[in-house]
N, C-alpha and C positions, 0 to 999 in steps of 0.2 A: 757275790758271796751268798746274797741274801736268794737270788733265783735258783742257785745251785741247790739251797736247804730245800725249797718247793720242790725242784727236780727230784729229788732223794726222797721225798714223800707223798708222790703224786695221792693218793688214795685219801690219806688223812688230810692235807692240804686242802682236797677239793670239799671231804665234807666238812670241814672249819669253814670254809668259806659260803655254804651254802645259805646259811642266814642273810649275809652280804648281798649274796645273787639274789635274793628273792626280795630282799627291801628295796633293792636299787631298781629290779624289772618292775615293781608295784609302783615305783613314783613315776618310771617311764610312760609305763602303760597309762595309767591311770591319766597324768599331767597330758599325754599325747589325746585323750579321747577327748577331757576336758577342750583343751584348745581347738579341736576338730567342731564340738558342738558349740563352743563360743563362737568360733567364725560361720556357723551355720544359721546360728543366732544374729548375730549381725547383719549378715549379708538378707535375714529374714526381712528385719527392722527396718534396714534400708530401702527395702524392695517395696515396704508400705509407705515409706515416704515419711519426712521430717517436718508436712505442713499438713497432717491428718490427725483428726480428733474422733473418738470413738464415745458414744453416748448412750448409756442403760440406764436401766431402774437402778440398778446398784453395781458396784464394783463386781467385777467380774477375776481381776487379777490379784491374787494376795488371798485375807482370810475369807474361810466361810461366810456367807451372807447368814445375817438374825432373820428370825422370824418377820420381825417387822420390814426387813428389806423384802422378804419374797414378798409380802402383802400391798405391795406399794402399786401405786394406779400406772399402768403399763402406758409407756410412752405411744404416741399415735401418729400416723402419717400426715396429720394436718400440723404437727410439731415440727417434723419434719419441712415441710413445706415454707412455713414461718422461719426457720432457721436459715433457708435460703436467700431470704431478703434481708439479712443482716450483712453488713457495708461489706465486710472482708469474707465472707465466703462465698466460694468460687463453685463448688457443686455439693450437692448433699444426697445421700443414695439409703433410704429406709429398707430393711430387710427384714424377712419374715424366713424362719427354716420350719422345717417339721418335724416334731420330733413323736415319736412312736410312743404313746402313752403304755404298751405293753411292756415296754425295755426303757425304765425312767433313766433318762439324760443322755439317751443313743439319739443320736439325728437323723434322720431319712433312713430308718430300718426296711422299709418297704421295696420292694425288686422293680427295678425296669425292665422293660422288655422291649425288644424289637431284632428283628431279622431272624426269627425262630430262635432267639437267645437270650440268656436272663442276666442280669446284672444285680447283686444285693447289695443291700447295706448302700444305697445311694442317696445323697444328702440333695433333698429337694428346698430349692430355696425361691423366692418371690422377692425380684428387684425391680428397680426401675433402670430406666436406658443411662442414667450417668452413673451406675455400678462399675461399668466399665472404664469411667476416665477416674472414678477415686480410687478404686482398687488396682487400677494400672493392668486391668484384663488384656492380655494377647490372644489374637487368633491367629489358629494354623488352617482355617478352611471358612469360609462363607461369614456371617457378621454377626452383629448382637443386637438384639429385638430394638427397635425406637419408639417414640413417643407415637406414632400411629398406632403400634402393635400394644401401646399401654390403653390408647382410648378405647379402641377396639376389643381388648381383653383376648385379643388372637390367640390361638392354641398354636404356638411355638415354643421351643426350647433351645436352649444352647447347653451342650453335653461338656465336660470336664472329657480330656484328654483319656485316661483311663477307661472310663464308659464308654465312651465313642470306639474303641479299639478292643474292648470286650464283646460288645454288640455287632460291629460291624468288619471288625478287622482292618486289612488293609483299605478296604474298599472305602470311599468319600461318606461319610454320615449326612452331608448337607443335601437336603430334599427328601429323605427316608423318614417315616413313623416311626414313633416309638410307643409304647402305652407305660402310664403311669397313674395311679390313685384313679384308676378306674375309667382313665379316658386317652384318646389318642392327640401325639401332638407330633408338629413337622420339626425336625429338627434345620434350624436356618444356622448354625454356628458351631464350632468346633474349640475349645482355647488348648492353648498348647499348655506345657507341663508347668505346672507351680511350683515354686521354692517350697521347701521344708526343713524344719531345724532340728531335727531329730533321726537319725539314722537313714538307711538305704532304703530299698523296696519301696512298695505303694504307699503314696501320698494320700491320705484321705481326702483332702481335699481335691484330687484330680478325677474321682468320683461322684461327681456333682451332675446335677441339672436345674440349670438357672431358667426361670418362667419371668416374663413379665407380673408386676406385683399384683395386677389387677385379676389375671390368669389364674395366679396362686389361691386368692381370694374365693375363685368359685370351686376350685378343687379341694381346699383345706380352709373354709370358710370360719371355723373354729381358733385357729393359730392367729392369734391379734398382738403377739410379745416384739413391737419393732427392735430391731436393734439398729442406730441411726451411726453411718459412717459420714462425716462431712471433710471436706479439705478445704484450705485457707489459703490466700494469696501469698504471703510471705511468712516465713518461719518466724521473724522476729514480732510478727501482729500476733502471736500464741495467748501471751497473758490479755491484750485486749477481747480478742476473738472470746475465750474463755469467759470474762466478766461480761460480754454481751449474751451468750448462751444462758449465762446463771441468770443474766437479769430476765432474758425471756422465758425460760422454763419455770423460775418462779413465780413468773405473774403469771402464766398458762394456767400454772397447775395450781394457783391459789396457795402458796406455801405464806403462811404468817410470817411476820417481819422477825419473830424471835424466835422460830422454829428453823431446824437443818435442813439443808436440801435433800429432796426426796428422791433424788437422779445422781448419778455418777458422771463426771467428765473427765476422759483420761486419753493418754496418746502414746504412741508406740514406747517413749519410755518406760511406761508400765511393766512392756513385756520385757525389757533390759532390767530392771528393779529387781522382778520378780526371778527373773535368771541367774543374777548376781547372787541370790538368797539361797538358790536352790546350789549353787555351783561352791558359794563358801561352805554349805554343811558337805557337798563332795572333796573339799579340798580337807577339811577337819577328817575327814574317813582316811582320806589319804596319809596325811599325817601320822593318824594311828595305828595305819596298818604298817609302815613302811619304817616307824620309828620300832614298832615292836619286834619285825624282824633284822635291822638292822641291831636292835640292843642283843638280841639273843646270837646275832653273827657275833658281835663285839666279846660277847661272854665266851663262845667259844674260842675267838683266838686267843684270848686270855688263859682261859684254860690250856690250850695245847703252845703257848708260846712258856708257860710256867713247867709243863713238861718238857718243853724242850731245852731249858736253861737246866731241869735237872739230868737230862741224857748229857747235856755238854758240859757238867761240871769240870771235869779235868780239861777238855780244852781250853775252857776260860781261864783257870790256872794255869796253862802252859802258856798261853797268852800275855797272860800278866807277868809270868815270870820271864816273859820277852821284852820287857817293856809297856805293854798295852795299858792306858791309862783309864781309869774309872769311863770318863768322857768317851772313850775310843767303844768300848765295850758297852756302854749306855746307846751311843750312835748306833752299832752295830744290830742289837736286837730290837731296838727303834722301826728302825728302817727295815729288819726282817717282818715286822708286825705290820707295818704301812705297806710292803708290796705285795704282802699276803691278802690285805684287803684291796689293794688299787685292783690286784687280777680279778678278785672278784668283783668289785666294780665296772668293771671292764667287759668281762662275762654278761654283768647283770644289764647292761646299756645295749648288748650285742643281742640278748635273749628279749629285753623289752622293747627294743626296735624293732624284732620280728614279729612276736605277740602283735604289737603297733600295725604292724602291715597286713597281718592276718586278720586283723578286728576290721578293718577296712572294705571288707563286704558286707559288715553288718553294722557298723558305725561310722561316723565321718571321724578321722583320725588325723593330728597334726604333729609330728613328731618336733619338739622345743630344744633348741640348743643351748637354752638356759636352764633347763629342767636337767638336762642331761650332764651339763657342768656340775650343777649344783648337786646331783645325784652322786658323782663321781666323787666330788669334794667329800662329800658327808662319807663316803665310804674311806677315803683317806685321812678323815679326822678321828673316825673311828677306831682305825688301826692305831693312830696317835695316843686317842685317850686310852684304849684298852690293852696297848702295849708298852705304855711306860711303866708300868709297876713291874713286870715281868722284866724287863730292862735294867730297871732300878737295883732288882735284888740281883741279877747277875753281874752288876757293875759292883756291887758293896760285897761281894762273895771273897772270904779269905784265901789267898792264892796258895797259902800253904795247905791249908785244909782243901780247896781246891783239887792241888795234886795228888793228895793222897787218897781222894775221891774215887770208888770203886764201882 
């Protein structure tokens, strides 16, 4: 009977459940995007490794650095080499990146040229040979630079996959020459594509040119702000490694006993914590948007059910005259409201799933059966909540007055 009522008033029913459809679609779409991003962030963190620590002069993930943090003494290459001597540390990679002062905060905005072509916004980075091991960089062609390249400051470079593809197309880049920072370098290797956390499209980390750190000093001697990445032997030794690092750096940086650390040590879990804070805000947005849409839909359902009760007053009187109880009438109209919202829930799930699949070309999306079930259950609950009053009103009509109603 509930479905027959829907079919009899198709346009009215469709407009009534529009709010429910929008609310459920919002839940499905946002939850699928968040699930997809969570999966990418998790994969990115796993690729960095659970036994990796980062050291910099101030915390990078989290709140904006203070003036005191920005004026701290920079970490040095010698600091990194001292870390390498610690018992549980197996590899250390001090890195330098060129930042164009004309565009504050943007890395490597200069172009790199080769084969008559140019690649913009390439990140220029100086590293030690340990960078390949610490960051687990895999090559598709050639080799990474070695200790000999470091000692001699040879003019060689390893290109990111997008940089090599843009400059040399399908040809092998190894052995070819490129121009960067006013110098000519020989390409000795090409990296495979790196994982990224957000979205599809180009990954900025694939537009990269790596140089031996000694070579990098020659082309950009003004860049001295080291970012140090180190790998230690076993994840269970992290507290011990952090204590040893803290003691070493406080001693080398001459930090007074009562003074706070003027450096930061953090792991891949910092990325996870930061992302959880961001997704917490996104979930609040999800809740607010979907709640408003569902409440609007619920009000529409209540309104249309009150109209339906008024239109069918005589029918209710006849049913009561034939022996229908209050419970029967209450159940009938409550089920009609729930059916109306359930249909809206199904349509919302289908539309949300279609939108999520369409967004896959722009953002990583993963449909969640948990959120689909939750959204559909909420739509049915809205029908129960906003349909109970019209059903109660119908159940309490006086059968004699109802039969006389025109």
